[in-house]
C-alpha positions in Angstrom: 55.7 106.9 97.2 55.8 109.7 99.8 55.5 112.3 97.1 52.4 110.7 95.8 50.9 110.6 99.3 51.7 114.4 99.8 50.0 115.2 96.5 47.0 113.0 97.2 46.7 114.6 100.7 46.8 118.1 99.2 44.1 117.2 96.7 42.1 115.5 99.4 42.3 118.6 101.7 41.3 120.9 98.9 38.3 118.7 98.0 37.3 118.5 101.7 37.6 122.3 102.1 35.5 122.9 99.0 32.9 120.4 100.0 32.5 122.0 103.5 32.4 125.5 102.2 29.2 127.3 101.4 28.6 127.7 97.8 29.3 131.5 97.7 32.6 131.1 99.6 34.2 128.3 97.6 36.4 130.6 95.5 37.6 132.3 98.7 38.4 128.8 100.2 40.3 127.8 97.1 42.4 130.9 97.3 43.1 130.5 101.0 44.0 126.9 100.4 46.6 128.0 97.9 48.3 130.1 100.6 48.0 127.3 103.1 49.6 124.8 100.6 52.5 127.2 99.8 53.3 127.5 103.5 53.0 123.7 104.0 55.2 123.1 100.9 57.8 125.6 102.1 58.0 123.8 105.5 58.3 120.5 103.7 61.1 121.9 101.6 62.9 123.2 104.8 62.7 119.8 106.4 64.3 118.2 103.2 67.0 120.8 103.2 67.7 120.3 106.9 68.3 116.6 106.2 71.1 117.3 103.9 69.5 117.4 100.5 70.5 120.3 98.3 68.1 122.9 96.9 68.7 121.6 93.4 67.7 118.0 94.4 64.6 119.2 96.2 63.3 121.9 93.8 61.9 119.7 91.1 60.2 117.4 93.5 58.7 120.3 95.4 57.6 121.9 92.1 55.3 118.9 91.6 54.3 118.7 95.3 53.2 122.2 95.3 52.1 122.6 91.7 49.6 119.9 91.3 47.3 120.8 94.3 47.9 124.5 93.7 46.9 124.1 90.1 43.7 122.4 91.3 43.1 125.2 93.7 43.6 127.8 90.9 41.2 125.9 88.7 38.6 125.8 91.6 39.1 129.5 92.3 38.5 130.5 88.7 35.6 128.0 88.3 33.7 129.0 91.5 34.4 132.7 91.0 32.8 132.6 87.6 29.7 130.9 89.0 29.3 133.5 91.8 29.7 136.5 89.4 
């Protein structure tokens, strides 16, 4: 359940950031969000590892936690970049 909430939070933050961004800056916002989400996911991974989980146990979960919102950001980056150019 916690993993689902993290993925939904990431998608929600991306949607909010894209909604608040001016039209010509949405591709940049999506790209910046990808870096922000990578840093957030790395911090979440560090917390999991500090609680005694092994990297092998955490890696697959964090692949989805990072991958789903990051894939949405990559799609938004390509989509809005093609609209601007």
